[in-house]
Steps between C-alpha positions, in 0.01 A plus 500: 500500500294182497221458762545245776301391800635337823296231671372579854788290662766705307328824586510408874868388481584833336312714749661320786843557349417871471379522857796307653754696303630188332417665167736797526527764220848590596619140486321434178628822328848379557447174323541431125191418293541121497599484868195706603265279292626192684461674836135576423418147395447382860232758555307503164606180331723424208233567240430853637856610598594658164182716479533617866866574457429688175240705678745569785766621256258733325372648832811502716806531284379737231263733702458659845595208733256583779202534271623216286521259789133578601376463150696184450345342812150601397536358150634166621205485741268531202366862532605684184460381134772513236469627142682360193679724271585495123824317426694794358371744764609251765842488376517873468390533861759244625820682399620524864430132551636369169818703506613518866801705579638226733479132410439385852184711508348329189129449572450178305158405639353844445622520134389144434158542660417830342601378152326159541822324403775356711812688411861515596703813576669481162168470319360791699801716395438414131129593546612834653731577205239408248247710670744796518568463118122532439478813731800657328356444149162613622639830623542606127130477435351838403178633654305361205634150552722507201877494467750717314595215278406148397824381661415641839143349475619154428770524761234549762285218334792261514586580855128435594503170321827398653353550853190311417692208347728473799213514746303229304812289492520517872137395537555199270816386686316533831228273373743234355469165679774240505384154398744347737373694796123509410427228239131503548469881476721498185281236338179689586648819367590335166139358476356840555734648232414221242173647362653849445808330330277293268293806405823700418632229279178474305477885457857536369690499165292772334419872503128450555421796723433725200223303331345379822523713822606812315277489197251738670776747513564447115135590435478794744846656511697358208814717535544372859469142381730566202786645724477202735482252214822641343675509831404142589713359209792700629447356839483145362831550306677656803384237742580213263864634483521630860797458707561151658579158394340401170305223659353711781231758480718815518501803729212749568637802321206519261227512765713728725538751224131495423414548874754775530316689228165455664605571849651829405209645312324799657181312588713239681685773697187698598327182619219490244590158364486361861170671604323395182618123529591474139673159553834645395666360815410128449799253504333263256190459292250221558617315188852480641456440871834305540843562368626146590504401126780758455721242676446233235819489285457631146128534529544753778642776278219463241247494787631811656501692170126431463434580867681832469317583173161417669567680839667795335221553255245508779706750711574731202137506380366570856751780563437666159116465542530628853675815390239553227203444730647701790546807290139455356341460844692809629387706205147411619590645842551175681764452771699193411667488835161422655443129510127542462553670164803309384435126562207496250740615226747242606241225456410609142869485412535157664218360297655637174825316586357154606496557878145544615426597864405212736405571874694208637723452806858397439415127576194507269695654218770229521222242498337655205832518309552125564150410391467714186750589229422867476212601725596872504516510122146338485382756748655782290321385192165486692559859626579627153185349356281624793679847516579435863128564590531248783804679656399796710854642485454549138124550473515802741808644335401734216842482316540129541140428406539710187822319395349159563209592261735636234727197527210257432376719209846501344539129539161418357558734196860365425389141534199553280713668238746209494234239481314687220812553296584118532136419401534708191833331411375151573135443594584166668762654728260662751191380701285787626278292728607566862381146593764357272826337621673708229348845603759780526747299286629504151590184307863547390714222335226240578456586861290730715694785648358692802540878458321582824751396751255260654208754529311320216475180705324692774249647263437148349448361852240766586336454165458122566382554865205713406201395288525583135308414183620277219272396216192617687584301811607654825768323710847503636675480159860410423663512166795265455821561300339302216199719486251262679241652721437309830216583746674438828349258744216373272625162419682221681871539470478868404642731776278744671584871571644407849727248343615763252574742792704233676687413192591865438665527842658152470677631193649785698664271762876506551709212384516343843126520553444379151663170587247440773223605268615246243533221747146569654325537164703191359602707182701813413323832443530428115342153545810289482566198725689584833847354472841603624596601162194734438536655838877566447425651168263739663792631729734611206498858389183580302701590189662155496155325541354717224783417256428127555126546444550716190726245343242224552206715374424470134322831502827687561602690192791702642630357833766756550251783455251349745789449755615860469137625560457280805851596633375867489204419699237455234372163617473255215275202508652176401272228622417262213127445473390141583313273251174553700520863358675455163295182412796379292376147572139412539382448855244248614551297186692177445823567307641225272855486375385602161312818593762600757783468246290675240428788742865535589589503127249769426627731771868424408413585138331815606794614714745415233299685230392809677618510860373847586141418389516147648601621848249777484216245436633264759524749778172664424332167544417431128525149363704459191323277247744476211774675304436569137735670259692674778178610677408399856124426512315482830172345595190732524407621845232296675135612436443606858793744484389633161157568634645669823713718273202611292304571817790709639492707167123547526439300186311200643248462221465288176550798267863543627795264459844497664752497228872428493656791302775267399330157465649215698566309176730786407693498831276725690448469886222506744643804668254778565684740262427270214127479582247731350109527509355496150148466362391151378501625140850629524615176662342300207673715244832425665469128479581432146795735490632330823456154350670592177808644675509217750499247209772690315713505817450134549601433133807720534378754249519795736720587807347547847606871503337572168186304596458692821563831324237433233235395748552810727494736186185323374324545822603859512347538141832580337508183294217345302364152546522441121869577475574242774262239356623536150860439606463229771177317457 
């Protein structure tokens, strides 16, 4: 029953009524519930009458009347505190109230107040029937909290879900506001709901939980991940073709079935799920705070399918992990019905499934969810990387602490294996420097794909915020996506570490907060001008926005493949690098029509001749000089960069040279994997051979492939200089 407090005037009126006999228990007992409430209004006010009447009904009509009358009078006078109860337990304890033997004795105020929802007599009867169905099904539970058959188990689970759904529907109906009766309140409510609705739309139309929030489970408990992944596609198919009109979202049978399975598991029945706070009872995940988009014709069905896939994956993974962890902890002798021992385990599971623990009040949590896109997901990644060392619930729990350490070890080992394998297959597909924008990513089909579920960005942020060394200089170094190193805060116009930290969190803002960010900064987060068009584009589902970007990006080699990876949660970068990074056109120099057109023709020729090589050179910041006999030739790297590379390789002396294994005139690049330190004498011996092959290529006497093969074999010592010179000089 909800707490209430009477003002001093109402307390005095109430006490005078008791003393004068005007408040008569006999008279009130003969009244019906609504009549009695109206009678009490003149003593305690309209706003308090329901609570006072509910208290009277609980004390006078369901218990010993003499003691009940005394207790009622004391409580109304403000002497004894009330305690709230769990929803299911409240209903179970209200059988006599909800299912009265005589209709005229229906205690409406008592039922409504105890449940926290205004209900009618018919609704109370329905609650009683649903509660009885739960009790009847629960009676078949064996002492070990199992059932004789799967059918019995799911019958109980379905009964529990039906009761929960009906109660939640009553709560929603009780909160509904009519625009006609309360227009201002209705408008305010819509405004409050808008940020969640915007976030839900942006997060929809994919199955991204598995490559993002759930990727830690893939690396630590792959069988749990695989089961959930397989079931998610069944959920999407079932929800897409769920019962209901084709242009509406469909019924809730898929999620109801999933919840029935979880609610009927032994650890749900014995209370261990509840004690450990495994986040199995959440109604919605932070990426889908609103279900309003379900009401959008046509789109609503696709939206709900992706919402069900996301929420269902989270619940399945948490329940499966909880079962594994509970058994493991109990094998160590821990009591998983003790909150002190269980909650730490629950927090480890939460971080593995994208729901980190935050000590926020309900109001603060709502505010954080409006401000940020996925603050709990970010906190979960932080907890994973720090092994929950800042959380005493985990740090002081031996089993939870051990699992946190093992999880991090498995994640590091798996990610390192994947990056190493990719590096072997394609040396340009991985950047091992944690200060790099591309750290923790693999370049696939022309785009950098995050395989860390966002954890790599936290490592990169930390690496840039602490002093590190680059080329013998200590500073706050950042490595851009094009490979350029920047010492933060050392030059005008270069961001400092604090700017970097602010930018990181600006990138985590929700769609609604992002609009304010863009307006205040006078540009979008990606640097575009703020227009109605750009802001609307940022509110469409991420998969739609990515498709548009990929189609406009010349680096894309397989758009469908990149879309599939991103739809599965493996975030794919699709931002086209600006000219300030690619240097396609010279900056700070006057450009005439002649050299502008000439530059365009060179790049058009390069892309038309060898698009893969051309785009590689463009997006690694190399300037294309010409195209000769099907070969894209770039300019030599600036002297200062060449000297810096020698210094980095500990070869900063006149006796050593930085050599291009495949010379630029034969189509080589300035990439690090094409550079090698050689002695000056070696370098001089290469020159006549490189010149001969370059001249032959220019004259069409040899193909690019053959020229590159010969120079590599020559430098390995497998081909003599005489054989090359005799043929091509």
